[in-house]
N, C-alpha and C positions, 0 to 999 in steps of 0.2 A: 901277632905282636905280643911280646912279653912285657909285663909291667915291671918297672924298676922301683917305683915309689907307691905309697898308699894314695897319694893325690891322683895318680893315674888310674888306680882301681876305682876311686870315687868318680872320676871323670867318665869312666866306662859305664858305671851304673847310672849316672845322671843323664846320659844321652838317650835313655829310654823315656817313656812317658812318665813324667813325675807328677803324681796326683797331689803331692804336698804343695806344689806350686800352682797347678791348674786343676781345680776340683771339678771333675766331670760329673754328669748326672749319675746318681747311684744306681747303676744298672748291672745286670748279670753279664753284660759283655765287657764292661770296663772292670768292675769288681767281681771276681769270681774265684772259686776254689779249684775247679778242675784244671785250669792252666797252671796254678801254683803246684798242684799235686803232680802234674806232668813234669814240671821242672825238678821237683824233688825226686821223682822216679829216675830221671836221668842222672841225678847226683847220688843215687843210692840211699835215699831217705835217711840222711844223717840225724834228723830230728828224733828218730826212733832209737838212737844209740844211748840216750841218757834220759833221766826223768825230768819232767817239766811241770811248772806251775804257770797257768795262763791268767793274765790280769787284764780286765777291761773296765771301762768307766769313763765318766766325764772329767772328774777331778781326782787328783791324788794317785793316779796310776803309777807314775814314776817313783814317787816316794814310797808307796806301799810295796811295789816290786823290789825296791832297794832294801827296805826293811826285811822283807822275806829272804832276799838273797843273803843279807848280812847274817840273819839267823841261821841259815843253812851252812854258811861258811864257818860260823862259830861251832857248829857240830862236827867240823872236820871234813866237810865236803868241798870239792872243787866246783865252783858255781859260775856259770855264765849268766850274763844279764844283758837283755836286749831292750832298748828303750828308744823313744823318739818323741819330739825332734831333739836335735842337739842344740846347745846354746852357742858354743863358739868353736867346737872341734868335732868333726865327724866321728872321731874315735869314741866319743861319749856314748854312741849308740851300741857299741859292741865291746863290753868289758868283762873282766873277771871280777865280779862283785864290786864294780866301781873303779877297778884299777885298769889303766890302759894296757892293751896288749901290744907286744913289740911290733914295730913296723915290719920286721922280717916275717913274722907269722901272718900279719895282715896281707902282705904282698903275696906270700906263698899261696894263701887261700884264695886271694883274688885271681891269681893265675889259674888255679884249679877250677874255679867257677867259670871263668871266661872260656877256657879251653873245652870244658865239658859241654858248654852250651853253644859251641860253634855248630852252625847248621840246625840249631833247635828251631822247630816250626810247630806252631799250634794253630789249628784251624777249627772253626765252628761253621754253622750254617751260613754265616755272612762272609766267610772267607778267612784268610790268615790274619792273626793279630799277634803282636809281640808282648813280651812281659812288661810290667811296669817297673819303675825304679824301686818302689817299695817292695815288690815281690823279690827283686834281686837283692836288696838289702837284707830281707828276711832269709832268703836262701843263703846269703853270705854268712849271716849270724849262725844259722844252723850248722853250716859246714865248719865254721871257725870253732864252735864249741865242741864239735866232734874231734877236730884236729888237736885241740888243746887238752883233750881227755877229761872234759867236764863230766861230773856225775849227776849234776842237776843244772837246769837252766830255768831262769825266771823270764818269761816272755810277755812283753806288753803289746797289746794290740795297737794298730795305728789309727784306725777310724772305725767306730762301731764295734763289730764283732762278727756278725753273721757272715758277711762276705769279706772279712779282713783276711789278708794273706796268711796271717798267723793261725787261722782257724782250721788248719789241717792237722793240728796237734791232737793227740789223745793224752791230755795232761793228768797228773795225779790229783790235781785240784784246779777248780776254776774260781777266780776271785773277782767280784764286782765292786768297784769303788763307787763313791757317790755319783749319782746321775743327775745331771742338770740339763736345761735347755741349751743345747749347743749343736752346731752343724745342722740346724733345723731344716735347711733346704735340702739336705742329703738324708738325714736319719729320721726326719719326721718332726712335726710341730707340737707334739705333746710329750710329756714325760713318759707316758705309757708306750708310745711308739718308739722312743729312743731306748727305753728299757728293754723292749722286745728285741731290738737289734742286738743289744749287748748281751742279753740273756742267752743268745745262741752259742756262746762259748761253753755253756754248761753241757756236759757230756753224760751219756747214759751210764748209770751205775757209779759215777765218779763224784766225790764230794764237792760241794759248792759253798761259797762263803760270800757274804755281803756286808758292806759298810752300812752305816746309818742311811736310810733312804726316806723319801717322801712316801706316804701311803700308796700313792698311785704307782710309783715305780716298784715298790716292794711287792705289791700284789702280783705284778707281772713276773717278777723274779721267782716268787714262791710257786706260781703256777707252772713255770717252765721246769723248775726243779722237780715238781711232782710228776710232770709228764715224762721226764727223763729218769725217774726213779733215783734221783740224786739226793743224798742227805744234805739238807740246806741249813747252814749255820748263819744266823743273822746276829750281827754284833749287838744290836739292841736287845736281843733276847738273853745274851750272855753277860753283858757288862752292866753290873748293878750301879757302878759309879765310875765316872771317867772325867778326869780333869787334865790340866796341862802336864802334870807330873806323876800321875798314877792311874791305874785301872784296877777295879775289883770285880772279879768274875762271880757268877752265880754259885760256883762250887766252893766259894769262900777264899780262894786263892787271890792274892793281891800282889801287884808289882809296881814298884816305884822307879822312875827314870828321870833323867835330866838330859833331854834331847839336844843335840847340836843344832837342830832346826827348831826354833821356838814356835809356840802357838798351839792352841787347842786343836786345830786341824791336823797338825803333824802328830799330836798325841793320839788322835782318832785313827790316823793311818797306821801308827805304830801298834795300837791296840788290836786293829784288824789283823796285822801281821802276826801278833802273838797268838790270837785266836786260831789262825790257820796253822801255825807251827805246832801249837799245843795239840790240836786235834789230830794232826798227822804224826804225833809222837816224835817231833823233831825240835823240842824246846827244852833247854836246861837253864833255868834262871841264873845259875851261878856264872855262866859264860855268855848266854844269849843276850841278856840285858845290856852288858857292856858293849857288845857289838852293835846293838840297835841304837844305843846312845851316841855312838860315833858316826852314824850315817849323816853325811852332808852332801847335798847335790847342787850343781850349778843352777842358778836361777830360782832357788827356793829360799827366800830370805837370806840370800848369799851376801855376806859382809865382805866388802872390798876395801883394801888399804888404798886410800887416796888422800887428797888434801882436805876432804871432808869425810865424815862417816857415811859411807855409801852402801845401800842395800839394793840388790837386784832380785826381782821376783816376777815370775811369768804369769801371775794371776790374770785371767782374761774372761771371767764371767762375773755377774753381779754378786753372787754369793761368795765366790773365792776372793773377790776384791774386798768385799765387806769384812771377811774374816782376816784378810791380810792387814787391812788398815786398823782393825781392832788390835791385832798383835803389835803393829807398829806403835800405836798409841799406848799400849801397855808398857812398852819400853821407854817411850818418850811422851809421857803424859802432858796434857795441857793444864797449866796451873788453874786452880779454881778462880783465881783473880782475873783470868783472861777470858773475856767473853767471846763467843763465837763470831766469826766474820769481822773482827776488828783489825785484822792484818797483823796480829801479834802472835799467832800460833807458830811455834818453832817448826822448822822443817821445810823442805822443798820437794815437790813431786815432779819427776820427769815421766810423762805419760804418753803412751802411743800404743795403738792396737791395729791389727790387720782388718781388712774388710770382712763383713759377715758376723761380727761380734755385736753384742748388745751395748753399743756405745752410750746410749741414753742413760741406762742404769749405772754403768761404770762411771760416767761423768758425774752423776749425782753423788756417788760414793766418794770420789776424789775431792769434789768441792766441799763435801761435809767434813773433810779432814785437814785440808791444806789451804793456806792463803797465798802460797807461791806455787804456780803450776807452769811447767814448761811442756808444751806439746811438741813431740818429736816423731819423725818418720821412723818406723821400726824396721829399717833396712828395705831392701828391694826384693827379698825372696818371695814375698806375697804382696798382693795389691793392698794399698792402704790409702786413706784420705785424711792426712793431717790437717789440711785446710778446713775440711768439714768439721773435724773434731774441735779444732781451735774456735771456729765460729760458734759451735754448740756451747762450749765452755764459757766463751765470752758473753753469750746471751744469758747465761744463768749465774754468772758470778755475782757475789754480794759486795757491798761497799767494803773496801779494804783488801779485797782479793786481787791479786795480779795474775793474769794469764798471758803468756807470750808464746809465739810460734817460732821454733828453730828447726830448720829442715834436717840438719845432720846431728848425729850424736855428739860430735866434737864441739859444735857451736852451742848445743844445749848445755854441755858441761862447762863451757866457757861462761855462759850466762849465769850459771849457778855460782861459780867462783866470784863473779863480779857483784852478785846481788844477794849474798848470804854471808853470815858470820862463820868463823871457823868452827863454832860449837853447834851449828845447825846440822841435823841429820838430813840425808837425802835418800829418797826412795824412788827407784826407777821401776815402773810396773806397767802391766797391760798386755805384755806379749813376751814369750821366750825369745822371739826374734829381736825385740828391743834390747833385752838383756845381752844378746849376742853382739849387737852393734855398739852398745855402750862399752862392753869389754874390749872390743876391737879398737875403739877410739882411745881407751885408756892405754892400751899396749903401744899405740903409735903416737 
């Protein structure tokens, strides 16, 4: 069968085991590198035809990867960028520094991948097993970037690092973004355990970099870097000052920026990218800063033109939610004359998250910031429990706070229009999947 459209290519890859939808036990049978390497051997190892930078972490992976890619492009390179998940379009996963690739190229590479893997078999001691959807996405990205003639590719891990399909790379640098408690049932229930999984993208003799970390996570990363004889650059050791609009490094150099994606978290992601690019000799402030300032991603404080001022953000951990709401309130502050929980704080929150997240902590963050909250199902891609979230928020609301449940994104948006003024801002948060269904509802 020959694919005619990219939708058909996606359908082909999706019919394999999709661990983004169904998270199996983190075992070396399901998550493994030898099967991925066998796939790449069949394809001629396209990932070795260009230089790569590998990015892992709990939060900020996509933003940091995008800043690094933008910096490389500013230096004149053709740069592939591989990220997951997508918000509303599968093409978001495989781009040329954020720019969509033509359908013709996507279909051509999809046909190459499928034809090369006809008859592919991989066996272990338990018998034959097939590739996963994420392995095929990753193989597709590696093939695509070779086909497009990329000189660099910035590659984001899917889950963890140690057994992630992307970890067959031998990158020019490994980058670890902030580590938080997430996917605890798979990666471990402590920061140290999660950091250990992610630290395994650090390669022998290759430089490694880290964002600001908890002491527990940082100790693990430093230890792995020493074991691998990797020069380890920690942002906290190099950045003497860092705020939303500037960073000052220990060598006295300083850089000011006005990022398209607001907030201190994005400034930290940008500063980490600058540290990586500077260290690799791939940074020229006269062109690089402008490129970094222009980076804007779907689902990261993404401003949408609608009947209200609407922002979409995929924050889905306690810390990222707290930082997001701090950024939101810096843009839309509550007047000092308005007391908390009186029902007068401007703004509406549409909130929804998938199963397995720390709903308790995120619920408290949302309740501390908004008086109007709409609980919504974040699509059907992953399991979720909007009724349970609604009940939790309802049990914790204060006098003057309104909490409602709306099953669909379209009904949530309709409630917002009926129960808010034209001037009230709206924030949809808790999941990239929620951002996706909100966008879909707006389009239709």
